Each structure stands twice: as C-alpha cells, then as structure tokens.
C-alpha angles and dihedrals in degrees: 000000000000123000093244092051092049092049091048094050093050094048091046090051091055093046090046090055091051093048091049089050090050090052091053090047091054090056090049092046090059108243137077121229096333117185139222120002094358091058091050091051090050092050091050090049093046092047090051091050093047102047092119092046091050091049093050092045092050092050091049092051091049093048093047092048093049092045091053091043089055096038091126094054137063136195110249137167113273111281112194091187095065110031112190127191113212114185093183092083090059090050092052092046091053091045092053092046092048091047090053093048090046091052091052092048090050090049089049092052091047093048091058089068093058099040113118096000099318097304093122126204134288092198139010101274126188094230090058092053090048090051092047094047091049091048095047103038094124093049092051092048092051091046091051094049092047091048093051093046091049093051092046092049091048092049094046093047093051095038095053099029092239094156111071135163111282108215132148088262095054092048090054091047093053091052092044094053091047090053090046092054088050089052090242092135097166092058089045091054091052092052092045091051089051089052091049091049087060094045119020092191098053101130093183092056091050091048093054090042090056091049092049091050089048092053089053092049094246092136100166093054090044090054092050090052092050090051089053089054090052091047090055096038110019094182100053107129096200093054094053092044096049093043088052091053090049093050090050090050089052091050096251097132096166093054090044090052091051094051093045091053091049090050091049091051090052095048112017094173096054113100098208095076092051090048089053091050089050091051090050091051091050090050088057091049094251106129099168095067088048091053089049092052093048091049092051089054092049091049090061096034111024091173094062099121096183095056093043092052090048090051093049091049090050093049092047090050089052090048091241091140096162092058090044090053091048092051092048091051091048090053091048089057086065094046117005092191097054103135097201093051093048090052091046090050091052091051091052091048091049091049090053090053095254095128095157092054090047092053090047090052091051089048089056089050092050094056115103095351134127093197119107092208100094091047090052090048091050090049091051091048092050091045091054088050091053095247095132101167095052088044090055090050091053092051090048089052089051090052090052088057093044114011094191099045106141098206095050094045094045095047092046092050092050092047092051092046096047098045101039103246120134102343092183090057090048091052092050093050092046091049092050090051094046092049090057101035108025094159100048111110093216092052093046089050093051093046092047093048091050091049091049090054088052091053096250092132103166095052091043093050093055093049094045091049091053091050094047094046092045092052106024094168094062108098094197092057091048090049093052092047092047091050090051090052090052090050091052093049097255093123099157092054090042091053090053091053093048093049089049089052091054091048089055096049144338093203109077135102108275099028091127090052089053092053091047092053092047091053092051118099122262 
C-alpha cells in the first residue's frame, strides 16, 4: 500500500466518523437537512458540542501526517559512532511555528470585523490590540508553549542526533544491541546476520557479530567477522585491537603482534594497543619489552592505575623490588590514598627486608578506611613472618570491617587449622565459607583441610582433590591433597602430589612438612 493511499484512508476514516456523528446530531437537534439560517445555527451548535472530538481528530491527523512524513526515520538513542544530520526536523519546526503565527494572524484579521459592534477598524489602534490580547490570552499562551516545545525538541533532536535513518538494517541493529546488552548472544547473532543480509558492507554489524561470537567462545567465527570489518574499514582501531586480543587468546602471537602494531599506528595515544603488545611480549617470555610498553603508557598518562598495577606486579614477579617500590611511590604522588598502591608498596618493602617500613605503610593505609584490604595484607605479612597471633588479630580486624570477606575468613580458618588454635572456630569459619562458595578451589581446600584435621578423611580427601585438580599450579593445594592421600594410606599417589608441590615452589607455608613426609618410609 502506498504512503499516499494509507494517509488518505486514515484521513477519510476520521472525516467519516465526524460526518456520521453530525448525522446523529441532526436527528437529535430535531430537523433534517434544514437550510439557510437554521443550518448555520445547527452547525454552530454542533461545533460547540464537538469541541473535544474536533481537538482529538485534529491531533490524530497531525500525528498521522508527521508519522508518514518521517516514515523513513526513527527515534533512537544517541549514537556517537554514526552521527546523522536530518534537516527535516528543522523544516517541520518552522512549519509548525509558521502555522501557529498564521493562525494568530487569521484570528487577528477576523477579530477586526467584530470589534466595537462589527464596525471594524480603519487603522491599527492600541485599544483594539489590548482588547484582542485580553480576549485571546489562552490562545496566545498555548501558542507560546507549543512554539517553545517545538524549538526545544528541534534543538535536542539535532544536538543529540536522535533522528536517524530507519531502514531494515537499523531495526535489526537496535534489536541486536538490546539482545547483546541482555547477554542473549545467540539472538543477537541472528539479528546481526539479518542486518548483514540487507547490507553486506555494514562494518558495525560485523563488529558486533564478532563480539557476540567471542562471548560464546566461537573464536574462529569471531576472527572471520573481525577480518570482514577490516576489509570494509581498514583503518578502524577497535577492529585491529580486538582482533589482536583474539589472536593472542588463540595462541597466534605473530598475528596478534601485527594487529597490535596496526592499532598502535592508527591511535598512538591510546594505551590499549601498548598493553596488548606488553601481553604478547610476556607470552614470549620477554619481560623487558613489556616493561618498556607500560612505561611509555605511564609517561603519557601517569594516572593510569591499571597499567601501573600491572607494571608493579611484573616487576615484583621479576624480583626487581627497587623498581616496584619506585613505581608505587610515583603512583602515590597522583593519589596518596590509593589502597592498592599502598599495599603494593608494603609488599615491595617487605621483599627488600624493610619489614618495619612495610608495617608503617600498611598502618597509613588502615587509617580512616572502611576497607578490609590493608588489614588482610597486614595479616598475610605477619603470617609470613611467623607471628601467628598478631596475624589472627589482623584478620579479625578485617572481619570487623567486612564480616563476609572471603579472603579474611579463609586465611583465618587456614591459620587456625594449621597452627592448632581454636579448631572449632576454624570449622565454623570453613563451613560458613563452603555454604556460600561451594565451588571455589580456595574454599574447598580450606574446608577439606579443616575436615582432615578433625579426622574426617574421606570427606576431606574428596574436597582436597577437587581443589588440587581445579588449581593444579597451587603448591599449597597439592601439598594438602598429598597429605590427605598419605593419611588414607595412598602413599604412592601422595608422594607424587608432594613432589609436584615442591616442583611448583619451595616458598609456601608447609614446605617443611612436605619434605618431612617425603623422607618418611613408605
């Protein structure tokens, strides 16, 4: 059906309703098709009775006309990626304003005929305008409000690009992004494929398609979609960056390096490409290029907390404690209350043997804070130093700040279990944790270790096995599982677990117990 035919049918329906209403009104008025003055009196009476109907009908006609006029556009949320200029809104605003002004001028011209008993005016006189303004105050107020609202709507629509082309592709894109935000990625993929079928060169649809495939773990299809984006728009920074991350995830470091370098060339000031290059270098075992990339980012953006924390973690892992301390202090110059940096600084100071300075740094972090993190860090530091009672007190202080904190509760339960304090308290803490987080390896390890200390070997063995298999690179978990195997008589399997724990690290709580078990007979 054509636009003109649809508009005509809707308008005819409204006029048909009004004519039918007029026919019923004639019957009620008491005459049939009267002529002359009687007909005019009837029409004035009917118009007075139908003011609401006329208003509603006029509004419907205006809405239908505007909807058909804008049939190729739709109101969307602002989209900064695809700015669109739509001059039609300005045209309509001016049309409405001119229509309002024209109506007032027509009313002004008509009013002159009835001023002072129908004598009219020979000139524009001030008393006439006073009379007209007084008589038409409501009309002028309504016209002013409508004019202001029209101008505001026009400005907002143009300012925020609310009016955008409404095509089949854009409708599919709106639905796809809504599904994506709702994490319904399969439905989003269907809508995106529908959009692409309408426009094979829609780079935005391909970009969101790649992201949806990535969320579902379909990495090969995600890579193909990213390559289509690059084919359509070779200089799109996001496409190169996200494809590089995907290639790194798939183990294709050379391809990831190429995409990261292309992204860096397109946007040299953006930190994400340098972070990707640092991750690629670390994957190859080259930590110095990664440090260099992080430092370039921090030179341009010294307040970038994420990159600074990554750099400090890297330096700590390489045992470059002096550089890690220097980076933490540089970050604290930007924000002297940054909790993560204060804790990182204390770790670097502890690693250099400056235990007193580390405790003082944590004391500064603990002042005027509601966070349990510095108390947990203090407890860990004291635990590593063998000061178990002060460590317990620090964990208790952390639990006062956050009664359900997993790290504080877990560490406290382990400390009590390992060093023979209140075993009943340890069992209560472990049970509370396990009830809330039954699938967490750390929680399963703590619960299993507490049960093993209570002599409940079978239940403990199952939990410790789950923790060790879920996190095979944690030497403490392998030690606990190996000890449980020894307790249940499976000494050969236990020995393998203990040896694996020593291969992973020789710096964890219980390493001496591991060596003692391995020296035992059997």
